[in-house]
N, C-alpha and C positions, 0 to 999 in steps of 0.2 A: 813465502809467497802470501799473495794479499788474499787469493782465493784458493781453495782445493777443490780438486775436481777427481772423480773416480777414475780418469785414464791417467794416462802418463803424462810427464812435461815435457821434454824436449827444449827445442828453441826457445817456446813460451816461458818456460822455467828458468831459463838464463837470464831473459829480460824482465823476469818479474819486479826486481829492485828498481830499476827506472821507471817500469809502468807505476808500481805502487808510489813512488815518490811524485811522479808526475800528476797522477790522479789525484793525491792530496794536495798538491798545490792548487790544481783546478778546482776543488771542491770549495763551493760558496760558504758552507758552514766553517771550515777551517779558514779560511780569508778573514770572514766576519768576527768570529770569536778571537782570532789572533791579532787583529786591528783593535779592537774594543779593547782586549786586556792589556796590549803595549800602547794603547792613548790614556788608558786609565792609569797604568804605572807611571807613565810619563808624567801626567797630570799630576798624581800624588808625590811624585820625585819634585816635581817644581815648585809646588807648594811647601813641601817640607824644607827644600832648600831655601826659600824665601823666608819662610817664618825662622828657620836658623841662622839665617845670615841677619835678620832683623834683630834676634835675639842677642847674636853675638855682639852686634853694633851697639845696641843699647847697654849691654852690660860692660863692654868697653868704654863707652861715654860713662857709665856710671863710676866705672873704677877710676877713670881718669880725674873726674870731678872729686872723688874721695883723696886720691893724692894731692891734688891740690889745695881742699880745705887742709888737708894735714899739713902741708908746708905754711898755709896761712896762720894755722893754731901756733904751730912752732916759732914762727917770725913774730907773730903778735904777744906770744909769752915771753921770748929773749926782749923785746923791745919793751913790754911793760916792766919786766925786772930791772933793765939798765934805767929805763926814766924814773922809776922807783928809787934807785939809788942816788940817781943824779938830784934828784930832789931833795933828798937827807943831806948831800955834801960828804959822806965820810970817804968815799972809794974814789969818784969821779970828780974831777975839779970842776966842772960846770955842765950845764945843761948842753952846751954845744958839743962837749966832746962826747956826751952820752948819743945825742943825733948822730954824729960821725960813725959811732960803733955800729948804731942801728942801720946807719946806711950802708957800712960795708958788710953787716951781716946779710941786709937783703941782696947785695951784690953777689954774697958767696951761694946763697939759696937759689937765685935766678940762673947763675952759671951751672950748677951742680943740676937743678930741675929742669933746664932749659925753657924757662917761662919767665914772663915779665912781673917782678914783685915791686910794689910802690906802697906808700902810706899817704892816706888823705885823712884832712884834720875832720873836725866835726860839722864843720860848712861844707863837705864834698871837695875840697880842692886838694890836689896833690901837694904833699909837702916833701916827700923825701922820695928818692929813687936812684939805683944805682949809678945813672948818668951825672949825679952831683958829685961824686966823688972825684971826677976830672972837672975841674971848672974850664980847664982849656978845650974840652970837646966842643966839637961844631954843634953839639946839639943843647951846649949851654951856653946862655946868653942873658947876663946880667944875672948871676947865680940863679936862673931859671931854666928848668928844662923844656925844650921846645916840644919835646916828644909826648909830655903828658901834662903840658900848660891848658891844652884844650879839653882835659878830661875834668868834667863835672859830673860829680854824684849826686843824685836828686837825694832830698831828707827823706822821701819816702823809702827809696832804697837802704838808705843808712838806718833808719828805723826797723825796717826788716831783718838786716843784718844783726842790728843789736839784740832784738828779741828772739834772733835764733830761727825766725821765721823762714829765711831763705841764706843759705850759707854757700850753697854751691849750685850753680846753675848754667845754662847756656845761653846766652843772649849779647847785650852791647854794655860798654861801659858808660856810654852818656848819649843823649838824645841825637847828636851830629855822627858819631860813630857807624858806618853802615857794615862792618865786619862782625859776623857774630864769632864770640869766642867762648870758652870755658873758661868760667870766672869762678873763683871762690873769694870768700872775705870772711875775717875775724875782727872783733873789737878789741883795742889795747886799752888795757885797765891798769891804773897807777896803785901802787899798795895791794893789789890783789882784790881791791874792792869794788864791785860792780856799780859802785855809784860813783866812782870815780874815772870816767871815760875820758881818753887822753885823743886817741885817733882810731883809724881802721886801717888793717893790711888787707890790699888787694893781691890777689894773684890771677893772671890771664895768661891763656896760651891761646895761640890759633891752631886748633887741632883739626880744620878741615882737610886740608892734605894728607894728616897722619890718620885721618878715620879714613879718608879713601883709602889709601895705600893700605891700611889693616885690612878692610873690608875686600878689595881687591885680591888681596892674597886669601882671604877665606873663601871667596869664590871661585878662584881657581882651583883651591884645592877640593872645593866642594864639586865644581865641575869634573874634574878628574875620576874622583870616586864614583860619583854618579854616572858618569859615561860606561866605568867598568861595571857598576851595578846593574845597569838597564842592559848591557851586551850580556851578561850573565843571567838576568830576569829574561830577555828576549829567548834566547836560547833554551831556557828552561820551560818558558810557554810553548815555544815551538815545539818541543818534545812531549810537553802535555796534551798539547790540544792535537799533535799529530796521532799520538796514542788514542786519544779519544775520538778522533775523525775515522781512523784507519776502520775500526768495527763497522761504524756507519755506513762507511763507503762499502765496507763488504756485504752488509746487510741491503742497500740499495742496489749492488750488482746481482746478489742473489735474488731478490725479490723481482727485478726484471727478468731472470730467468726462469724463474717459476712461473711468472705470467705467460712465458711462453710455452710453458708445459714441461720444462726441464728440470727436474727435481732432483737432478746428480750432484748439484753444488752444495758444498757445507762450508759453515763459516770457521774461520779458525778461531777456536775458544782461546781467550784470554786468562791467563794464570792469575788468580787472586780470588778475592772472595766479594768484590764489589757488584754493584747493578749491572755493569757493563759484562761483566763475566755470567753474570746470570741472564742477563737478555741474550747474549750469543748462545749459550747454553739452551734455553728455551725456544731460542730460533731455532736451531739445528733439531730440537725435539720436534717442535712444528713440523720442519721439513720433512723429518720422517715419517710423521703421521700424514701428510699430505702424500707423500711418497706412496706410503701404505695404501691411503686411500683411493688415489689415481690407481693403482694397480687392481685394486678391488673393485673399484668403477669398470676397469677396462675387462677384469674376469666377470664381472655382473654383466655387462653388455653382451659379452661371448656367451655366458651361460644362457642369459635370457633368451638371446638370439636360437640358441640352441634348443631351449626348453619348450621356445614358442613354433620352432620351424619344423622338430621332430613330431609332436602331437599333431598339427595342422597337416602334415605331408601324410601321416598314417590315416587322419578323418578323410582327408582329401580322397585318398587311394581307395579307402574300403567304399566310401560313399561312389565315387567312380564306377568301381567293381560291380555293385550291386545295381546302379543305373543302367550300365552298358552291358548287364548280365554276364559278364566276366566270373561272379561270383554266384554259384547256383541259389537257389531258394533256398533249399536247405541248409544252407551256412548262413544265411542272412542273420539269424538271431545272434550266433556266434560271435560274427564281426560286429555287429550292432552293439554287443556288449564291449567289446573292445573300443568302439567308438566312443561308446559311453563313460569308460573309465578314463580317455585321454582327455574328454570333455570337463570331465570332474578334475583332472589332473590340472587343465587350464586354470578352471576355477580358482582351486587352491593358489596356484601361482598370481594370480590377478590379485586375489584376496590378501596374500602377504605382502603383495607391494602396495595395496592401498593401506594395509594398517602400518607399514613402514613410514608412508608419507603422513597420515594422521599421527604417528608417535614424535617425528620431527617437527611437525607442526604443533604439537601439545594440545590436540585434537581429541586423543584417546582418552576418554573418562569412563572410568568404571560406572556401574549399576549395582550397587552394594544389595545382597541378599544374603541369608543364612542358608547354609546346604552341606550337607553330609559329604565331605572329602573324600572318605573312605568307597561310598556308593559309588562315584564318579571314578576313581580308579578301577574299581571291579569292572563296571560297564565299559570304560575305555579298554580294556584289556579283552574283554568279551568281543568287541569290535574287531580286535586282530586274531579272532580264534583261527579263522581259516589260514592265514600264514603262518602263523604259530603251531599248528599241526601239518602244514606241508614240510617245516623245517625241522620237526620233531624237537621244539625247544620246551625245555622244562620251566615252568613259572612257580616260582616258589614264594611264601608270604602272605599269598592274598586271603589264607584263614585266619591269620594272626592281626590284621589290621584293625587298629582302634578306632572305634567310631567317633570321628570328631567331625563338629561342624564349625563352619567357618564363615566370616561374614566377608565376601568379596562377589566379583561378578561371575556367575556361573560359568558365560559363554567364555569369557577370556581364560578363565582358570583349566576350562576342558581343552581348550587351543593349547594350552601350555603343558599339560598332561599328554594329550594325543601327541604331542611334538615329542615330548621326552620319551614315551613310549614306543614311538614309531623309530624313533634313532636306536632305542635299544634293541629291538625286533630285527632292525634292519643290519645291524652290525654285529648279531649275534650269529655264529655259525653253526651250520647244520648239526644237530643233536646237542646243542650248547643249552645254557641256563641263564633264567634271568631271576634275580631275587628283587622282591618289593617289600616296603615296610612302610608304616603311619602311625605314627604316636606323637603323645604330646610331649614337649621338652621346653622347660621355661616359659610357659605359657605361650608357646607357639606350637604350630601342627607343623611336623616335618615329615617328608614325604621323601623317601629314597629309592632309588632304581638302578640297580647293577645288572651289566652284563657282562658275561665272561668272554670275551671276544679278543680282538687285537689290541686293543686298549689305545691310549692317543699319547703321543710323546710329548716331553714336558714343554717344549718350545713351542706347541699346538696348543697346550692345553689352557695357555693365558689368553689365546685369542679364538677360542670356539664361540666366544659371545659377540664377537664384531661382526659388525653386518657386511654381508658378500664374501665371509669367510668360509673354507672348506677345507676340512682336513685331509679328505681324498681327492688330490688335484688329478688324478688318472680319469675318475669317473667310474671305475670298476666297482665300487660298492654303493656308490652315490650318485646315481644319475639322473635322479629326479630332484636334486636339491639346488637352490641358487645360492645358498648360504645365508637365508634371511630369517629362518624358523627359529633358532638358538635366541638372536639379535632380538627378534620380536618378544620370546619368551621371558628374557631378561627385563626388558622394558614393561611389560606386562606385571612381572612379578615385583619390579620396585615400585610402579603403580600402587601396590596394595600394602606399600611398606614392609615390604617382605625380602627374602634374599634366594638367589639362585647360583650354585656354584657346582663345579665338577672337579672330581679325584680321579686320578686313572695311575695304571701301571702300565707302561708299556709291553704289549703281548699277554696280558693277564686280564685286566678287567678295565671298566669305565663305570665310574657312578655320578649320577647326577642326584643333589639335593636341593630340596625346595623348601623353604620355611616362610608359613603364613601366620600372621597374628590371629590369636582366637579370639581378639577383642578387637573392634574397630574404635580408634580415637577419635 
């Protein structure tokens, strides 16, 4: 499913795959990245195809020119040998017979290589070609080949051939020829001497049609493979971007739900160790925190409403009773004392809320001075003497406190100690015991307060310092708390570069530990 919900699925679960696919296709992010990557791959494939086809065509032309030059060299070598022997007169009768054999050789090479081979003299005129073997041919008139008679090789070109500067090239045979041919040429030397230049052998071939056919085959094959590769690439891109976009769609939908105040949705976490997995994991963690904060906020509003309403009702009722005479004058002092307690309770509540606001705004700044931590602990316990006596609580360890002075804000630390001792007294049963210690450990003043009461469950222990959190949801033991005391204590101790934590064993004891540095950095 695209989204997970705490409730069941039903018909919505059955249609989830369709909805998921539909939402992905509608995603602007999905469309943008799919089109961009597809266009990029198409462009790269086209460029690679053009380059490869160009390289293939160039290499084909180069190979064809090398083959033509090989034929030109072979024919020139045979012609040079034959003309050398004819010049000596030992083997062939005369020079004409040698030319006839050369002409026959030219014809054989021409037919085998499917190209036009001919010899030109040092003036650049054609002197031998295969057509001259058949004097009755329509192309031969007065022992002249009408096909090659128009060819005139320039002296500049002949010089380049003789020096080896240009032996194979694409061009025309003469200035009047308009067809571009593949041409190769080699000089013919008599007696094997470079000083005895007899003539030149030219090999030409019209490769335009052949080049086009070859390139067409290459293009056709490339297009087939390119289409298959592109189809596979687009499918892979679709799957990858879809997998990339689905969590984002999930997050977007969940964000909209959270904006409406519905924190029940959770994103389906993807398997793997990539950033998207970490993002969805962190997002779900954030959603859990938001849900917890929202629940705490609602509880806080309910608690504050109750805490404000109860004393205000009490105060109003007693004041009205005094004013209208319902409460006799002899009872005024008693009920005014209750009103005074309720006013102080309201004052503490408002002070806690103001401190919380200052903490969250970063405006709570300690005013450092050195004072005796052990004396503050003793004075704070004395302020609880009445309730300790009423519950018959035994306090141990006060006579063993080390006299330690710490650099801190006395008012803030007194608030922390008061809150910790208040909790210990509040949650210690009748005839119970509270133990306290204060000693130096590793250049720190360490205070521990343990009450042997109901304890705190492990699930609650890690949350006791969160704002608005109350261990006792039923209010049976904690009717005057809104869950801000320990949250404020934790922030005050951390402002002093100290540490506060709690340990407990459910049903046996709870111990709060405060660590404060003995030196101010």
